[in-house]
N, C-alpha and C positions, 0 to 999 in steps of 0.2 A: 448459472452466475446471480449471485445476490448483490444489493446495495447495501451500506451501511452510511447512515448521517454521521458526522463529525461528532454530534452529540452522544451516539449511539456507542460509537467508537470510544469517545473519552469514557464514558461509564464502564464497559468492559477491560479497559486498561486501568482504571483505578480500583477495579474489583477484583484485578489479579484472574480475570477469565482465561487466562491462557493464549488470547489471540493474540498473533504476531504481524506486525506490519511489515510489509513487504514494499519498499520504495523503489519504483522502476525509474526514477528520474537520473539523467545524467549525473556523473561526479560531480561537476560545476555547480550544478542546480543544488544538490544535497549540501554540499561546502557553504553554501549561502545561508542556507534555511533547512532545517532538519526537526523532526520531532522522536527520533530515535527509530529502532527498528534494523530490519536487514536490509542494505543498499545493495541493488543487483541492477543495473541499468537494462533497459528493455532489450538493449543490443546484446546483453550477456546472459541472458536468460535461459538460452537453450546450452550454452557452454559451461553454464554452471549449476545447472538443475539439480545435481547432486547434493547442493548445499542445502536445499530443501527437504523436507518430509512431506510427501503428500498427504499423510493424515492430519496434519497440523490445519488448525484453522487461521486462515489469512485475512487480513485487510489490505487489499494492494491499492497504493495510491502513486500518484504521479502530479502533474501541475495543476490540473484542471478535471482528470478524469477518462479521458480518451485513451491514453498508452495504457492504463491500469485496465480498462475494459479489454483490449488487446490482449496482455499479458493473461487476464483472468481467463479468458476464454480460451487461450494455449494451455494453460494450466490443466484445466479440465477437461479439453477435449484431446489433448495430445499426450498429457501426463497422468490422466486419470486422479487429479485432487479431488479432496471431496469435499471442502469446506473453503470456499474462496468468494469475499466480500470485495467490493470494490467502494471506496471511500467516495462517496458524492461529492464532486466538487474539487476533489485532489487538495492539495496544500493549500489552495484559496480558498476552498471552503472551509478547512481546519481554523485557518487565520480569522475567516469571518464569524464563525461561532464559537471558537474555543479561546484561541489566543490572538489577539490583535496587535501584538508587541512582535510579534515575528514578520520580517521583511523578506520578501523575494527576490529584490534588485540589489 
């Protein structure tokens, strides 16, 4: 598993590199604050795994990074995903580095 900073992810998004954000926060968290991407709560990953292509390049995010690490590990070990990155600091890191106008509460 790899880690990606908010700055690196933002650069990849703006350069249309093809990276896909996978937001694994719960729906209520996503409804309050989001930066786009695919929304699949951590608890639904195994049931909805067919919605994801294991050959795509993913940046997995949650609130702080802990759930994202667990999901990234699952994707690589159990489902053979080939390019999985964890957003360092999650949405909190994104807010701090990229867009402090977002609120999570």
